[in-house]
C-alpha positions in Angstrom: 1.5 218.0 -34.0 -1.5 216.0 -32.6 -5.1 216.3 -33.4 -7.2 214.7 -30.7 -11.0 214.0 -30.5 -13.4 212.4 -28.2 -17.1 211.9 -27.4 -18.4 212.0 -31.0 -20.5 208.8 -30.5 -23.5 207.8 -28.5 -26.0 204.9 -27.9 -27.7 205.6 -31.2 -24.6 205.4 -33.3 -21.6 207.4 -34.3 -18.0 206.3 -33.8 -15.0 208.4 -32.8 -12.6 206.3 -34.8 -14.8 206.7 -37.9 -14.8 210.5 -37.4 -11.0 210.3 -37.1 -10.7 208.2 -40.3 -12.9 210.8 -42.1 -10.8 213.6 -40.8 -7.6 211.9 -42.0 -9.2 211.3 -45.5 -10.2 215.0 -45.6 -6.7 216.2 -44.7 -5.1 213.9 -47.3 -2.5 211.1 -47.2 0.5 213.5 -46.7 -1.0 215.0 -43.6 -0.4 212.0 -41.3 2.9 211.6 -39.4 2.4 208.1 -38.0 -0.4 205.8 -37.2 -3.5 207.2 -35.6 -3.8 206.3 -31.9 -6.8 204.7 -30.3 -6.7 205.4 -26.6 -9.0 203.8 -24.1 -9.6 205.6 -20.8 -11.1 204.8 -17.4 -13.7 202.1 -18.2 -15.6 202.9 -15.0 -16.0 206.6 -15.8 -19.6 207.6 -15.4 -19.4 210.2 -18.1 -18.1 207.8 -20.8 -20.2 207.3 -24.0 -19.6 203.6 -24.9 -16.1 202.2 -24.9 -14.5 205.4 -23.6 -12.1 205.7 -26.5 -10.5 208.9 -27.7 -8.3 209.3 -30.8 -5.0 211.1 -31.3 -3.8 211.7 -34.9 -0.1 212.6 -35.4 0.1 215.2 -38.1 2.7 217.0 -40.2 4.0 220.2 -38.6 3.6 221.8 -42.0 -0.1 222.0 -41.4 -1.6 225.1 -39.8 -3.4 224.2 -36.4 -6.4 226.5 -37.1 -6.9 224.9 -40.5 -6.7 221.4 -39.1 -9.2 222.4 -36.4 -11.7 223.9 -38.9 -11.5 220.8 -41.1 -11.9 218.4 -38.2 -14.9 220.4 -36.8 -16.7 220.2 -40.1 -16.3 216.4 -40.3 -17.5 216.0 -36.7 -20.5 218.1 -37.5 -21.3 215.8 -40.3 -20.7 212.4 -38.6 -21.1 212.9 -34.8 -24.0 211.3 -32.9 -23.6 213.1 -29.6 -25.6 211.6 -26.7 -27.8 213.8 -24.5 -25.7 215.2 -21.7 -22.4 214.5 -23.5 -20.2 216.7 -25.5 -17.6 216.3 -28.3 -14.2 217.9 -28.1 -11.3 218.6 -30.5 -7.9 219.9 -29.7 -4.7 220.6 -31.8 -1.5 220.3 -29.7 2.0 221.2 -31.0 3.5 218.9 -28.2 2.0 216.1 -26.2 1.1 217.0 -22.5 2.8 215.3 -19.5 2.3 211.5 -19.4 0.6 211.9 -15.9 -2.5 213.1 -17.7 -2.9 209.8 -19.4 -2.1 207.9 -16.2 -4.9 209.8 -14.4 -7.3 209.5 -17.3 -7.0 205.7 -17.6 -7.4 205.1 -13.9 -9.5 207.9 -12.4 -11.7 210.9 -13.0 -10.3 214.1 -14.6 -12.5 217.1 -14.3 -13.6 219.2 -17.3 -12.3 222.4 -15.7 -8.9 220.8 -15.3 -8.8 219.8 -19.0 -9.9 223.3 -20.1 -7.2 224.8 -18.0 -4.5 222.5 -19.4 -5.6 223.1 -23.0 -6.1 226.9 -22.5 -3.3 227.8 -24.9 -4.1 225.4 -27.8 -6.9 225.6 -30.4 -10.0 223.7 -29.3 -13.5 223.1 -30.4 -16.5 221.7 -28.5 -20.1 220.8 -28.9 -22.7 220.0 -26.1 -21.1 219.9 -22.7 -17.6 219.8 -24.2 -16.6 217.0 -21.9 -14.7 215.4 -24.8 -11.9 217.8 -24.0 -11.0 215.5 -21.1 -10.4 212.6 -23.5 -8.5 214.9 -25.9 -6.1 215.9 -23.2 -5.5 212.3 -21.8 -5.3 210.7 -25.2 -2.7 213.2 -26.4 -0.6 212.3 -23.3 -0.3 208.6 -24.2 3.0 207.5 -25.7 2.9 204.1 -27.5 5.4 201.8 -25.7 6.3 198.1 -25.5 2.8 197.1 -24.3 1.0 198.9 -27.2 -1.1 196.7 -29.6 -2.7 197.3 -32.9 -6.3 197.1 -34.3 -7.4 197.2 -37.9 -10.8 198.8 -38.1 -12.9 198.6 -41.3 -16.0 200.7 -41.8 -19.2 199.7 -43.7 -20.3 201.2 -46.9 -23.1 203.7 -46.1 -25.7 201.6 -48.1 -25.0 198.6 -45.8 -25.5 200.4 -42.5 -28.5 199.3 -40.5 -28.4 195.7 -41.9 -26.8 192.7 -40.2 -23.0 192.8 -40.5 -21.5 190.1 -42.9 -18.5 188.6 -41.2 -16.6 185.4 -41.9 -16.8 183.8 -38.4 -14.9 180.7 -39.5 -11.9 182.8 -40.6 -12.0 184.7 -37.3 -11.8 181.4 -35.4 -8.8 180.3 -37.6 -7.0 183.6 -37.1 -7.5 183.4 -33.3 -6.3 179.8 -33.2 -3.4 179.8 -35.7 -1.9 183.3 -35.6 0.0 184.1 -32.4 -0.1 187.9 -32.9 -4.0 187.9 -33.2 -6.0 187.9 -30.0 -9.6 188.2 -28.9 -11.0 187.5 -32.4 -13.1 184.5 -31.3 -14.5 183.1 -28.0 -14.4 179.3 -28.3 -16.5 178.7 -25.2 -19.3 180.9 -26.6 -18.6 179.9 -30.2 -18.8 183.5 -31.2 -16.7 185.8 -33.3 -15.6 188.9 -31.4 -14.4 191.1 -34.3 -17.8 192.7 -35.1 -19.6 195.1 -32.6 -23.2 194.5 -31.5 -24.0 198.2 -31.4 -25.2 200.4 -34.2 -22.7 202.5 -36.1 -20.5 202.6 -39.2 -17.9 200.1 -37.8 -17.9 196.7 -39.6 -15.1 195.0 -37.8 -12.0 195.4 -35.6 -9.1 192.9 -35.6 -6.6 193.1 -32.8 -3.0 191.9 -32.8 0.2 192.4 -30.9 2.0 193.2 -34.2 0.8 195.2 -37.3 2.4 193.0 -39.9 -0.2 191.6 -42.4 -3.0 192.9 -40.2 -4.7 194.7 -43.0 -4.8 191.6 -45.3 -6.1 189.4 -42.5 -8.9 191.9 -41.6 -9.9 192.3 -45.3 -10.5 188.5 -45.5 -13.0 188.7 -42.6 -15.3 191.1 -44.4 -18.1 189.6 -46.6 -19.5 193.0 -47.5 -18.1 196.1 -49.2 -15.7 198.2 -47.0 -15.8 202.0 -47.3 -12.4 202.6 -45.7 -10.1 201.0 -43.1 -7.2 202.2 -40.8 -4.7 200.5 -38.6 -4.6 202.1 -35.1 -1.9 201.8 -32.5 -3.6 201.4 -29.2 -3.4 201.0 -25.4 -5.9 198.2 -25.6 -4.7 195.0 -23.8 -2.3 197.0 -21.6 -3.8 196.6 -18.2 -3.0 200.3 -17.7 -6.4 200.9 -16.1 -5.6 198.8 -13.0 -5.1 201.0 -9.9 -2.1 200.5 -7.7 -4.4 199.4 -4.8 -5.7 196.6 -7.0 -2.2 195.1 -7.3 -1.5 194.4 -3.7 -1.5 190.7 -2.5 -4.5 189.5 -0.5 -5.2 186.5 1.7 -8.4 184.5 1.5 -10.3 184.8 4.8 -13.0 182.3 4.1 -14.4 179.7 1.6 -15.7 181.1 -1.7 -19.5 181.5 -1.8 -21.6 180.8 -4.9 -24.3 183.5 -5.4 -27.6 183.5 -7.2 -27.0 183.9 -10.9 -23.7 182.0 -11.0 -21.5 184.7 -9.5 -18.8 183.8 -6.9 -17.8 185.9 -3.9 -14.7 185.6 -1.7 -13.8 187.5 1.5 -10.1 188.5 1.7 -7.8 190.7 3.8 -5.2 193.2 2.6 -1.7 193.4 4.0 -3.1 196.1 6.4 -5.8 193.7 7.6 -8.5 195.6 5.8 -11.4 193.5 4.4 -11.9 193.3 0.7 -14.6 191.3 -1.1 -13.7 189.8 -4.4 -16.5 189.2 -6.9 -16.3 187.1 -10.1 -19.4 187.5 -12.3 -21.0 184.7 -14.2 -19.9 185.7 -17.7 -16.2 185.7 -16.8 -16.0 181.9 -17.1 -12.5 180.8 -16.0 -12.3 183.5 -13.4 -15.2 181.9 -11.5 -13.5 178.5 -11.8 -10.3 179.9 -10.4 -11.9 181.8 -7.5 -13.9 178.7 -6.5 -10.6 176.8 -6.1 -9.2 179.3 -3.5 -9.0 178.1 0.1 -8.7 180.0 3.4 -5.1 181.1 3.9 -4.3 181.1 0.2 -2.6 184.2 -1.2 -3.9 185.9 -4.4 -3.8 188.9 -6.6 -7.4 190.0 -7.4 -7.1 192.5 -10.2 -10.0 194.6 -11.4 -12.2 197.6 -10.7 -12.2 198.7 -7.1 -15.6 199.7 -5.7 -16.9 201.0 -2.3 -13.7 202.8 -1.4 -11.5 199.8 -2.1 -13.6 197.3 -0.1 -14.7 195.4 -3.2 -13.0 194.4 -6.4 -14.9 193.3 -9.5 -12.5 190.6 -10.8 -10.8 190.8 -14.2 -7.7 188.7 -13.6 -6.7 186.4 -10.7 -3.3 185.0 -9.5 -3.7 182.2 -7.0 -0.9 181.0 -4.7 -2.1 178.0 -2.6 -1.0 178.1 1.0 0.7 174.7 0.9 2.3 175.4 -2.5 6.1 175.5 -2.8 7.6 178.6 -4.1 9.5 178.2 -7.4 13.3 178.8 -7.0 15.3 181.7 -8.4 16.9 181.0 -11.8 20.6 180.0 -11.4 21.2 181.5 -14.9 19.7 185.0 -14.7 18.3 185.4 -11.2 14.7 185.6 -12.5 11.7 183.7 -11.1 11.4 180.2 -12.4 8.0 178.6 -13.1 6.7 175.1 -12.7 6.3 173.1 -15.9 4.2 170.4 -14.4 4.0 168.0 -11.4 7.4 166.5 -10.8 8.6 167.9 -14.1 10.7 170.7 -12.5 11.0 174.3 -13.3 11.8 176.5 -16.3 12.8 180.2 -16.4 10.6 182.1 -18.8 13.3 184.8 -19.2 16.3 182.7 -20.3 15.0 179.2 -20.7 17.1 177.5 -18.0 15.6 174.3 -16.6 16.0 172.9 -13.2 14.7 169.6 -11.7 12.6 169.5 -8.6 9.3 168.2 -7.3 6.6 170.8 -7.6 3.5 171.4 -5.6 0.3 169.6 -6.5 -1.3 173.1 -6.4 1.2 175.4 -8.1 0.5 179.1 -8.4 -1.8 179.9 -11.4 -3.2 182.8 -13.3 -6.8 183.0 -14.4 -8.5 185.5 -16.7 -12.0 186.3 -18.0 -13.2 184.6 -21.1 -12.7 186.7 -24.2 -16.4 187.7 -24.5 -16.3 189.2 -21.0 -12.9 190.8 -21.3 -12.6 194.6 -21.2 -10.8 196.4 -24.0 -7.9 197.4 -21.7 -7.5 193.9 -20.1 -4.4 192.2 -21.3 -4.8 188.5 -22.3 -2.4 186.2 -20.5 -1.2 184.9 -23.9 0.5 188.3 -24.5 2.5 188.0 -21.3 2.2 190.1 -18.2 2.7 193.9 -18.3 5.6 195.1 -16.2 3.4 196.3 -13.4 1.8 192.9 -13.1 5.1 191.1 -13.2 6.2 193.2 -10.2 2.9 192.4 -8.4 3.3 188.7 -9.1 6.8 188.7 -7.6 5.5 190.6 -4.5 2.6 188.1 -4.1 5.0 185.1 -4.2 7.4 186.7 -1.8 4.8 188.3 0.6 4.5 187.2 4.2 1.0 186.3 5.0 -0.8 188.8 7.2 -1.2 187.8 10.9 -4.5 186.1 11.7 -7.0 188.5 13.2 -7.4 188.2 16.9 -10.6 186.5 18.1 -12.5 187.4 21.2 -13.1 185.0 24.0 
């Protein structure tokens, strides 16, 4: 059984994960049947509250759905800070809905009427517009898989709320530097700890990792003020699940990159069907701008991010650059996978099986770039965690793609 909730927060405070933690406490330790799930949905959805996160709590089948719903609704009434024009939702499902609901919810808009229809036969509760039912449906449809990560969230003691958060920034930097599983805890370029939010609310800190081992102890050492309660969530953060299929197709640079006012960078490209697509890297993204400025006409690239203007523009989140004169790495003689350069004239190494092969590499080998941690979206997967399977396939396609024919010129 799954209890799902969404849209219990707003610009003035509140927190959906905190409401979920309070519900779990109210139901008791024997009620949970697994880790609560923090599910981020479409980051470009105009109806989102803040981080567009919903929560699904696996519960024991011994509980009665109506009792669970009544308990959860009472907690949400106590703790929600519903924004004007928004609306909280709760749903209790005996079985998860089809995965397609998650895939739609993380990449596109799902209508409220659709969600109401899909949840017509399960106990639900709403406040305000009730749009939170969309998040309830889509979060319930997410199944944790190999790309799932974990976040330990600690909540402030009520007496401390409204005061500056007390976080050990030095320890955050050490965790980010020395523990492979921990990611996005610190931004070295900005010299800023990323574990504490900047918005009002009960959340003290959130520590993210690819594995849950020792996460609770590491997070506890970050706090320099009393903690009311804390939970470890399994989550789709850092999955790149939000990237639409159209964003994964290889492009060809059609012109030199342009530097815009404010430090942004723009590049004109063409898709395999000769359609024009503008790639934009905004100033806060750091390394993405550096990577985009290095692109030359004729180079191939994957420009991954949010598509705008009916696909004619992409706001860049991740970049794979294949220089036109670069030599393609050979296939691995051991496993058939794609080998990667390990440096100029240093040869190649297969990341899958470790096989090495000599050979002179290009002076401009293919290279990935990503946004700096401070500018990275919750759903964007750091390169240090490895590419998600969809991006691995896109990388192979980009390396193997024939360049589109040059456009005909008049005259």
